[in-house]
N, CA, C and O atoms as CSV, one atom per row, in Angstrom:
chain,resi,resn,atom,element,x,y,z
A,1,MET,N,N,-77.088,-23.800,-0.318
A,1,MET,CA,C,-76.850,-22.463,0.186
A,1,MET,C,C,-77.515,-21.459,-0.753
A,1,MET,O,O,-77.607,-21.701,-1.957
A,2,ALA,N,N,-77.971,-20.349,-0.214
A,2,ALA,CA,C,-78.659,-19.335,-0.990
A,2,ALA,C,C,-77.644,-18.430,-1.692
A,2,ALA,O,O,-77.080,-17.524,-1.077
A,3,VAL,N,N,-77.414,-18.685,-2.998
A,3,VAL,CA,C,-76.454,-17.909,-3.769
A,3,VAL,C,C,-77.057,-17.629,-5.145
A,3,VAL,O,O,-77.654,-18.514,-5.758
A,4,CYS,N,N,-76.900,-16.404,-5.624
A,4,CYS,CA,C,-77.372,-16.034,-6.955
A,4,CYS,C,C,-76.480,-16.704,-8.000
A,4,CYS,O,O,-75.261,-16.766,-7.843
A,5,LEU,N,N,-77.103,-17.204,-9.067
A,5,LEU,CA,C,-76.367,-17.902,-10.116
A,5,LEU,C,C,-75.468,-16.955,-10.907
A,5,LEU,O,O,-74.384,-17.358,-11.330
A,6,VAL,N,N,-75.883,-15.721,-11.116
A,6,VAL,CA,C,-75.153,-14.785,-11.967
A,6,VAL,C,C,-74.078,-14.022,-11.191
A,6,VAL,O,O,-72.907,-14.045,-11.571
A,7,CYS,N,N,-74.467,-13.346,-10.108
A,7,CYS,CA,C,-73.530,-12.441,-9.424
A,7,CYS,C,C,-72.939,-13.028,-8.139
A,7,CYS,O,O,-72.155,-12.356,-7.469
A,8,ASP,N,N,-73.294,-14.249,-7.785
A,8,ASP,CA,C,-72.782,-14.931,-6.580
A,8,ASP,C,C,-73.074,-14.159,-5.297
A,8,ASP,O,O,-72.276,-14.190,-4.360
A,9,LYS,N,N,-74.208,-13.469,-5.251
A,9,LYS,CA,C,-74.612,-12.767,-4.032
A,9,LYS,C,C,-75.033,-13.815,-3.007
A,9,LYS,O,O,-75.819,-14.706,-3.328
A,10,LYS,N,N,-74.527,-13.724,-1.784
A,10,LYS,CA,C,-74.796,-14.720,-0.754
A,10,LYS,C,C,-75.090,-14.045,0.578
A,10,LYS,O,O,-74.946,-12.827,0.686
A,11,PRO,N,N,-75.498,-14.797,1.590
A,11,PRO,CA,C,-75.784,-14.197,2.891
A,11,PRO,C,C,-74.557,-13.518,3.500
A,11,PRO,O,O,-73.428,-13.984,3.350
A,12,VAL,N,N,-74.811,-12.392,4.199
A,12,VAL,CA,C,-73.739,-11.615,4.817
A,12,VAL,C,C,-74.029,-11.506,6.310
A,12,VAL,O,O,-75.170,-11.260,6.701
A,13,ARG,N,N,-73.014,-11.685,7.142
A,13,ARG,CA,C,-73.150,-11.585,8.592
A,13,ARG,C,C,-72.763,-10.170,9.018
A,13,ARG,O,O,-71.641,-9.736,8.757
A,14,THR,N,N,-73.671,-9.448,9.666
A,14,THR,CA,C,-73.409,-8.073,10.068
A,14,THR,C,C,-73.655,-7.890,11.565
A,14,THR,O,O,-74.339,-8.695,12.197
A,15,VAL,N,N,-73.089,-6.829,12.116
A,15,VAL,CA,C,-73.320,-6.473,13.511
A,15,VAL,C,C,-74.463,-5.467,13.523
A,15,VAL,O,O,-74.410,-4.460,12.817
A,16,TRP,N,N,-75.483,-5.729,14.310
A,16,TRP,CA,C,-76.703,-4.939,14.308
A,16,TRP,C,C,-76.999,-4.465,15.716
A,16,TRP,O,O,-76.903,-5.243,16.664
A,17,SER,N,N,-77.363,-3.182,15.868
A,17,SER,CA,C,-77.776,-2.675,17.171
A,17,SER,C,C,-79.123,-1.984,17.022
A,17,SER,O,O,-79.453,-1.479,15.950
A,18,ARG,N,N,-79.892,-1.964,18.088
A,18,ARG,CA,C,-81.236,-1.399,18.038
A,18,ARG,C,C,-81.184,0.111,17.797
A,18,ARG,O,O,-82.001,0.639,17.043
A,19,HIS,N,N,-80.264,0.792,18.408
A,19,HIS,CA,C,-80.031,2.198,18.152
A,19,HIS,C,C,-78.569,2.476,18.448
A,19,HIS,O,O,-77.896,1.669,19.090
A,20,LYS,N,N,-78.076,3.615,17.983
A,20,LYS,CA,C,-76.672,3.954,18.192
A,20,LYS,C,C,-76.418,4.286,19.655
A,20,LYS,O,O,-77.349,4.584,20.404
A,21,LYS,N,N,-75.176,4.235,20.049
A,21,LYS,CA,C,-74.810,4.495,21.438
A,21,LYS,C,C,-75.196,5.909,21.840
A,21,LYS,O,O,-74.808,6.872,21.179
A,22,GLY,N,N,-75.946,6.039,22.907
A,22,GLY,CA,C,-76.325,7.341,23.416
A,22,GLY,C,C,-77.376,8.059,22.591
A,22,GLY,O,O,-77.562,9.264,22.760
A,23,SER,N,N,-78.078,7.349,21.692
A,23,SER,CA,C,-79.034,8.032,20.831
A,23,SER,C,C,-80.331,8.377,21.551
A,23,SER,O,O,-81.139,9.147,21.031
A,24,SER,N,N,-80.541,7.815,22.744
A,24,SER,CA,C,-81.787,8.100,23.451
A,24,SER,C,C,-81.733,9.433,24.191
A,24,SER,O,O,-82.700,9.810,24.852
A,25,GLY,N,N,-80.617,10.146,24.090
A,25,GLY,CA,C,-80.505,11.447,24.722
A,25,GLY,C,C,-79.934,11.398,26.118
A,25,GLY,O,O,-79.726,12.443,26.734
A,26,HIS,N,N,-79.673,10.209,26.632
A,26,HIS,CA,C,-79.111,10.074,27.965
A,26,HIS,C,C,-77.600,9.900,27.877
A,26,HIS,O,O,-77.089,9.364,26.894
A,27,GLY,N,N,-76.909,10.339,28.872
A,27,GLY,CA,C,-75.468,10.168,28.917
A,27,GLY,C,C,-75.098,9.216,30.024
A,27,GLY,O,O,-75.965,8.564,30.606
A,28,GLY,N,N,-73.838,9.131,30.315
A,28,GLY,CA,C,-73.371,8.306,31.423
A,28,GLY,C,C,-73.532,6.816,31.162
A,28,GLY,O,O,-73.058,6.302,30.149
A,29,ALA,N,N,-74.216,6.112,32.095
A,29,ALA,CA,C,-74.324,4.657,32.029
A,29,ALA,C,C,-75.213,4.183,30.876
A,29,ALA,O,O,-75.146,3.012,30.502
A,30,TRP,N,N,-76.041,5.056,30.305
A,30,TRP,CA,C,-76.952,4.635,29.246
A,30,TRP,C,C,-76.297,4.595,27.870
A,30,TRP,O,O,-76.946,4.188,26.907
A,31,ASN,N,N,-75.026,5.006,27.741
A,31,ASN,CA,C,-74.370,5.027,26.425
A,31,ASN,C,C,-74.354,3.649,25.772
A,31,ASN,O,O,-74.554,3.538,24.563
A,32,LEU,N,N,-74.122,2.612,26.548
A,32,LEU,CA,C,-73.894,1.284,25.983
A,32,LEU,C,C,-75.079,0.352,26.200
A,32,LEU,O,O,-74.901,-0.864,26.133
A,33,LYS,N,N,-76.272,0.863,26.456
A,33,LYS,CA,C,-77.401,0.005,26.770
A,33,LYS,C,C,-78.104,-0.558,25.535
A,33,LYS,O,O,-79.008,-1.382,25.675
A,34,ALA,N,N,-77.715,-0.138,24.335
A,34,ALA,CA,C,-78.352,-0.669,23.127
A,34,ALA,C,C,-77.922,-2.119,22.941
A,34,ALA,O,O,-76.724,-2.401,22.947
A,35,PRO,N,N,-78.877,-3.060,22.775
A,35,PRO,CA,C,-78.512,-4.454,22.552
A,35,PRO,C,C,-77.852,-4.618,21.187
A,35,PRO,O,O,-78.408,-4.221,20.163
A,36,ILE,N,N,-76.672,-5.203,21.188
A,36,ILE,CA,C,-75.913,-5.424,19.959
A,36,ILE,C,C,-75.874,-6.924,19.704
A,36,ILE,O,O,-75.508,-7.702,20.585
A,37,SER,N,N,-76.252,-7.325,18.498
A,37,SER,CA,C,-76.248,-8.741,18.152
A,37,SER,C,C,-75.782,-8.896,16.710
A,37,SER,O,O,-75.728,-7.926,15.955
A,38,LYS,N,N,-75.447,-10.128,16.339
A,38,LYS,CA,C,-75.041,-10.426,14.971
A,38,LYS,C,C,-76.270,-10.899,14.202
A,38,LYS,O,O,-77.059,-11.709,14.689
A,39,LYS,N,N,-76.409,-10.376,12.997
A,39,LYS,CA,C,-77.584,-10.668,12.183
A,39,LYS,C,C,-77.123,-11.145,10.809
A,39,LYS,O,O,-76.155,-10.620,10.260
A,40,THR,N,N,-77.808,-12.129,10.258
A,40,THR,CA,C,-77.498,-12.605,8.922
A,40,THR,C,C,-78.492,-11.990,7.947
A,40,THR,O,O,-79.703,-12.147,8.105
A,41,GLN,N,N,-77.983,-11.293,6.945
A,41,GLN,CA,C,-78.837,-10.695,5.923
A,41,GLN,C,C,-78.789,-11.574,4.679
A,41,GLN,O,O,-77.720,-11.831,4.127
A,42,TYR,N,N,-79.958,-12.029,4.248
A,42,TYR,CA,C,-80.058,-12.923,3.100
A,42,TYR,C,C,-80.438,-12.132,1.855
A,42,TYR,O,O,-81.215,-11.181,1.945
A,43,PRO,N,N,-79.903,-12.510,0.689
A,43,PRO,CA,C,-80.303,-11.829,-0.543
A,43,PRO,C,C,-81.728,-12.215,-0.926
A,43,PRO,O,O,-82.215,-13.278,-0.543
A,44,ASN,N,N,-82.388,-11.346,-1.682
A,44,ASN,CA,C,-83.756,-11.582,-2.124
A,44,ASN,C,C,-83.716,-12.467,-3.370
A,44,ASN,O,O,-83.668,-11.966,-4.493
A,45,LEU,N,N,-83.738,-13.791,-3.161
A,45,LEU,CA,C,-83.602,-14.740,-4.268
A,45,LEU,C,C,-84.952,-15.247,-4.738
A,45,LEU,O,O,-85.884,-15.411,-3.951
A,46,HIS,N,N,-85.036,-15.492,-6.038
A,46,HIS,CA,C,-86.231,-16.050,-6.663
A,46,HIS,C,C,-85.814,-17.216,-7.536
A,46,HIS,O,O,-84.721,-17.208,-8.103
A,47,VAL,N,N,-86.676,-18.224,-7.654
A,47,VAL,CA,C,-86.408,-19.364,-8.522
A,47,VAL,C,C,-87.094,-19.095,-9.856
A,47,VAL,O,O,-88.306,-18.883,-9.907
A,48,TYR,N,N,-86.317,-19.104,-10.933
A,48,TYR,CA,C,-86.823,-18.866,-12.281
A,48,TYR,C,C,-86.241,-19.928,-13.192
A,48,TYR,O,O,-85.026,-19.997,-13.374
A,49,LYS,N,N,-87.092,-20.748,-13.759
A,49,LYS,CA,C,-86.698,-21.857,-14.636
A,49,LYS,C,C,-85.688,-22.774,-13.955
A,49,LYS,O,O,-84.730,-23.228,-14.580
A,50,GLY,N,N,-85.909,-23.041,-12.677
A,50,GLY,CA,C,-85.088,-23.988,-11.926
A,50,GLY,C,C,-83.775,-23.439,-11.395
A,50,GLY,O,O,-83.001,-24.191,-10.803
A,51,GLU,N,N,-83.500,-22.166,-11.584
A,51,GLU,CA,C,-82.260,-21.543,-11.116
A,51,GLU,C,C,-82.588,-20.407,-10.160
A,51,GLU,O,O,-83.658,-19.806,-10.251
A,52,LYS,N,N,-81.664,-20.108,-9.235
A,52,LYS,CA,C,-81.874,-19.036,-8.260
A,52,LYS,C,C,-81.193,-17.760,-8.742
A,52,LYS,O,O,-80.016,-17.761,-9.101
A,53,TYR,N,N,-81.977,-16.650,-8.740
A,53,TYR,CA,C,-81.471,-15.353,-9.153
A,53,TYR,C,C,-81.853,-14.317,-8.099
A,53,TYR,O,O,-82.928,-14.400,-7.505
A,54,CYS,N,N,-80.961,-13.325,-7.863
A,54,CYS,CA,C,-81.338,-12.202,-7.017
A,54,CYS,C,C,-82.249,-11.293,-7.847
A,54,CYS,O,O,-82.366,-11.480,-9.058
A,55,THR,N,N,-82.884,-10.326,-7.219
A,55,THR,CA,C,-83.871,-9.496,-7.895
A,55,THR,C,C,-83.264,-8.724,-9.064
A,55,THR,O,O,-83.881,-8.616,-10.124
A,56,LYS,N,N,-82.069,-8.191,-8.879
A,56,LYS,CA,C,-81.420,-7.406,-9.926
A,56,LYS,C,C,-81.091,-8.271,-11.146
A,56,LYS,O,O,-81.345,-7.867,-12.280
A,57,CYS,N,N,-80.531,-9.449,-10.915
A,57,CYS,CA,C,-80.161,-10.339,-12.014
A,57,CYS,C,C,-81.396,-10.933,-12.685
A,57,CYS,O,O,-81.381,-11.187,-13.890
A,58,LEU,N,N,-82.461,-11.158,-11.924
A,58,LEU,CA,C,-83.689,-11.710,-12.484
A,58,LEU,C,C,-84.284,-10.758,-13.522
A,58,LEU,O,O,-84.769,-11.205,-14.562
A,59,ARG,N,N,-84.252,-9.465,-13.252
A,59,ARG,CA,C,-84.759,-8.488,-14.212
A,59,ARG,C,C,-83.948,-8.530,-15.506
A,59,ARG,O,O,-84.511,-8.416,-16.595
A,60,ILE,N,N,-82.637,-8.691,-15.392
A,60,ILE,CA,C,-81.771,-8.750,-16.571
A,60,ILE,C,C,-82.046,-10.024,-17.368
A,60,ILE,O,O,-82.167,-9.979,-18.592
A,61,VAL,N,N,-82.145,-11.153,-16.676
A,61,VAL,CA,C,-82.375,-12.436,-17.338
A,61,VAL,C,C,-83.731,-12.449,-18.042
A,61,VAL,O,O,-83.837,-12.934,-19.169
A,62,LYS,N,N,-84.762,-11.923,-17.391
A,62,LYS,CA,C,-86.089,-11.906,-18.009
A,62,LYS,C,C,-86.129,-10.970,-19.214
A,62,LYS,O,O,-86.815,-11.265,-20.193
A,63,SER,N,N,-85.413,-9.856,-19.164
A,63,SER,CA,C,-85.418,-8.937,-20.294
A,63,SER,C,C,-84.706,-9.549,-21.502
A,63,SER,O,O,-85.062,-9.253,-22.643
A,64,ILE,N,N,-83.711,-10.391,-21.265
A,64,ILE,CA,C,-82.995,-11.045,-22.359
A,64,ILE,C,C,-83.843,-12.159,-22.965
A,64,ILE,O,O,-83.895,-12.304,-24.187
A,65,THR,N,N,-84.505,-12.943,-22.125
A,65,THR,CA,C,-85.247,-14.105,-22.624
A,65,THR,C,C,-86.605,-13.748,-23.206
A,65,THR,O,O,-87.149,-14.541,-23.976
A,66,HIS,N,N,-87.183,-12.591,-22.877
A,66,HIS,CA,C,-88.518,-12.254,-23.347
A,66,HIS,C,C,-88.521,-11.184,-24.439
A,66,HIS,O,O,-89.516,-10.480,-24.612
A,67,ARG,N,N,-87.419,-11.056,-25.175
A,67,ARG,CA,C,-87.396,-10.090,-26.268
A,67,ARG,C,C,-88.234,-10.618,-27.434
A,67,ARG,O,O,-88.146,-11.798,-27.772
A,68,PRO,N,N,-89.032,-9.768,-28.041
A,68,PRO,CA,C,-89.829,-10.232,-29.182
A,68,PRO,C,C,-88.954,-10.491,-30.395
A,68,PRO,O,O,-87.958,-9.798,-30.604
A,69,LEU,N,N,-89.316,-11.475,-31.187
A,69,LEU,CA,C,-88.561,-11.796,-32.387
A,69,LEU,C,C,-88.906,-10.793,-33.488
A,69,LEU,O,O,-90.077,-10.530,-33.761
A,70,ILE,N,N,-87.888,-10.250,-34.102
A,70,ILE,CA,C,-88.093,-9.281,-35.175
A,70,ILE,C,C,-87.916,-10.024,-36.497
A,70,ILE,O,O,-86.845,-10.559,-36.786
A,71,THR,N,N,-88.954,-10.046,-37.272
A,71,THR,CA,C,-88.879,-10.708,-38.582
A,71,THR,C,C,-88.999,-9.648,-39.662
A,71,THR,O,O,-89.792,-8.713,-39.553
A,72,ALA,N,N,-88.205,-9.809,-40.698
A,72,ALA,CA,C,-88.226,-8.841,-41.798
A,72,ALA,C,C,-89.366,-9.199,-42.748
A,72,ALA,O,O,-89.444,-10.318,-43.255
A,73,ALA,N,N,-90.230,-8.246,-42.973
A,73,ALA,CA,C,-91.349,-8.460,-43.885
A,73,ALA,C,C,-90.877,-8.139,-45.305
A,73,ALA,O,O,-90.357,-7.054,-45.565
A,74,ALA,N,N,-91.062,-9.082,-46.204
A,74,ALA,CA,C,-90.569,-8.885,-47.569
A,74,ALA,C,C,-91.566,-8.246,-48.471
A,74,ALA,O,O,-91.280,-8.023,-49.647
């Protein structure tokens, strides 16, 4: 299943319509003519070092792992 390793972001099932009721400017029988269907929205996942991360968590993980080493010059 598509789930982020850090924040557990997963697919969400939503109700989707092409336009809102009566948005075409017509009244009467045209109020409910917009097709309404259920849509699954998937998170934007990327594989990084064998693990799945969403875009937000991937930026955090990369910033932590790619910090330059600071060495004290004597």
